[in-house]
C-alpha positions in Angstrom: 118.3 94.1 126.0 117.7 94.6 129.9 115.2 96.0 132.0 115.2 99.8 132.1 113.3 102.0 135.1 110.1 101.5 135.3 108.4 105.1 134.1 104.7 104.7 136.4 103.3 107.5 133.8 103.6 105.3 130.7 103.0 101.4 132.5 101.3 100.2 129.6 103.4 98.3 127.5 101.5 95.1 125.9 105.3 93.8 123.8 107.2 93.3 126.8 110.2 90.4 127.3 110.1 87.8 130.2 113.0 89.4 131.8 110.6 93.0 131.2 107.7 91.4 132.3 109.9 90.3 135.6 110.5 93.8 135.9 107.1 95.1 136.0 105.7 92.8 137.9 108.8 93.8 140.9 107.2 96.8 140.1 103.9 96.6 141.1 104.8 94.7 144.1 107.1 97.5 145.6 104.1 99.9 144.6 101.8 98.3 146.4 101.1 100.9 149.5 104.3 102.9 148.2 104.4 106.3 146.0 104.9 105.1 142.7 107.8 107.1 141.6 109.7 105.9 144.4 108.7 102.6 144.1 110.3 102.5 140.7 113.6 104.3 141.9 114.0 101.8 145.2 113.1 98.8 142.3 116.1 100.3 139.8 118.4 100.6 142.9 117.6 97.2 143.8 117.6 95.5 140.3 121.2 97.6 140.4 122.4 95.9 143.4 121.9 92.3 143.0 122.9 92.3 139.6 119.4 92.1 138.5 118.8 94.5 135.2 119.5 91.8 132.3 117.1 88.9 134.3 115.5 90.0 137.4 114.4 86.4 138.3 117.2 84.5 138.0 119.5 87.5 139.9 116.8 87.2 143.0 117.5 83.0 142.9 121.2 83.7 142.6 121.4 86.2 145.6 119.1 84.7 147.8 120.6 81.6 147.3 123.8 82.9 147.9 123.4 85.9 150.5 119.9 85.8 152.0 119.8 89.5 152.0 117.4 90.1 149.7 115.0 92.1 152.5 117.8 94.1 153.3 118.9 95.3 149.9 115.3 95.7 149.9 115.2 98.2 153.1 118.3 100.2 151.4 116.9 101.2 148.5 113.6 102.6 150.5 111.4 99.6 149.9 108.9 99.6 153.0 107.5 96.2 154.2 111.1 95.0 152.8 110.5 91.8 154.9 107.1 91.4 153.5 107.9 92.1 149.5 111.3 90.1 150.1 109.0 86.9 150.5 106.7 87.8 147.5 109.6 88.3 145.5 111.4 85.4 145.9 108.3 83.1 145.7 107.6 84.7 142.5 110.9 84.1 141.3 110.7 80.4 141.9 107.3 80.0 141.0 107.7 79.2 137.4 104.4 81.4 136.4 104.2 82.0 132.7 104.3 86.4 133.1 102.2 86.3 129.7 99.8 84.0 130.5 98.9 83.7 134.4 95.9 84.5 135.4 94.6 87.1 138.3 94.4 83.7 140.2 97.8 82.7 139.9 99.2 85.6 140.4 97.5 86.2 144.1 98.6 82.2 145.0 101.8 84.1 145.4 102.2 85.4 149.3 102.2 89.4 149.4 99.8 89.5 146.1 96.4 90.7 146.6 93.4 91.7 144.0 94.8 95.2 143.4 98.5 93.7 142.3 97.3 90.8 140.0 94.9 93.1 138.5 97.6 96.1 137.9 100.2 93.8 136.5 97.6 92.5 134.2 96.1 95.6 133.2 98.7 97.3 132.3 101.1 94.5 130.2 98.3 92.3 128.4 96.1 94.0 125.6 91.9 93.9 125.6 92.5 92.9 129.8 88.9 93.4 131.3 90.3 94.1 134.9 90.8 96.9 137.2 93.3 98.2 140.0 91.9 99.6 142.4 94.3 101.9 144.0 94.1 105.4 145.7 93.7 107.3 142.6 90.9 105.2 141.4 88.5 104.3 144.5 89.0 108.7 144.9 88.0 109.2 141.2 84.6 107.1 142.1 83.7 109.2 145.1 84.1 112.4 143.3 81.7 110.7 140.4 79.2 109.8 143.8 80.1 106.2 144.2 80.2 104.8 148.0 84.1 103.5 147.6 86.1 102.9 149.9 89.1 105.0 151.0 91.2 101.9 150.7 91.4 99.1 148.3 88.3 96.6 149.2 89.9 93.1 150.5 86.7 91.5 150.4 86.8 89.8 146.6 83.2 90.5 146.3 83.5 93.9 146.7 86.3 94.4 144.8 85.0 92.8 141.9 81.8 95.1 142.4 83.6 98.3 142.4 85.5 96.6 139.4 82.3 96.3 137.0 82.4 99.8 137.8 85.2 101.0 136.2 84.9 98.8 133.4 81.5 100.0 132.8 83.0 103.9 133.3 85.9 103.1 130.7 83.5 101.5 128.0 81.2 104.6 128.6 83.9 107.0 127.5 85.4 104.5 124.4 88.4 104.0 126.2 90.6 100.4 126.9 90.5 100.1 131.0 93.8 100.7 130.6 94.2 103.7 129.2 91.1 104.9 131.7 93.2 103.6 134.8 96.3 105.5 133.5 94.4 108.7 132.4 92.6 109.3 136.8 96.4 108.0 137.8 98.0 110.8 136.1 95.1 113.4 136.8 95.2 112.4 140.9 98.9 111.7 141.3 99.6 115.3 139.5 97.4 116.7 142.1 99.6 115.8 144.6 
């Protein structure tokens, strides 16, 4: 079974195949700084255009080697920061990372993957992951609870880890996994838009 279009409202899945994990990490790359629904649709179009519905990384490597136009295909499919994201996708496709076991540090070693993208991927693809994706919805949620959270994802690791700890504690307090808590907050705030 090949990959299928990502549904951001049901992103948590702990039983993904390697090609599906490739699609999910590519989704998180596309979703950085972008509406998740738009990113999912854009990624789907991109994968169709490069023949990557079965094996995304293999298709990226093949297309990059033959034509070198990954950025233009991303642009055509409405993915913003397409040059930047093309470089990230190409590095991922050639990285050899095992997406079932890689760490946040492994992912962050790839150009363009920061704290949030690495953690969102691991959070929603591995059972019992103890990480948090500090996106605009989670940060807004923290501010409504009285925390002095920033408006955008902290780029300082110490600051990021401080707010990550708070989110993990909040999830524990209500008896939810960090992934379920994250999805609950995301669905609540994205529905208000």
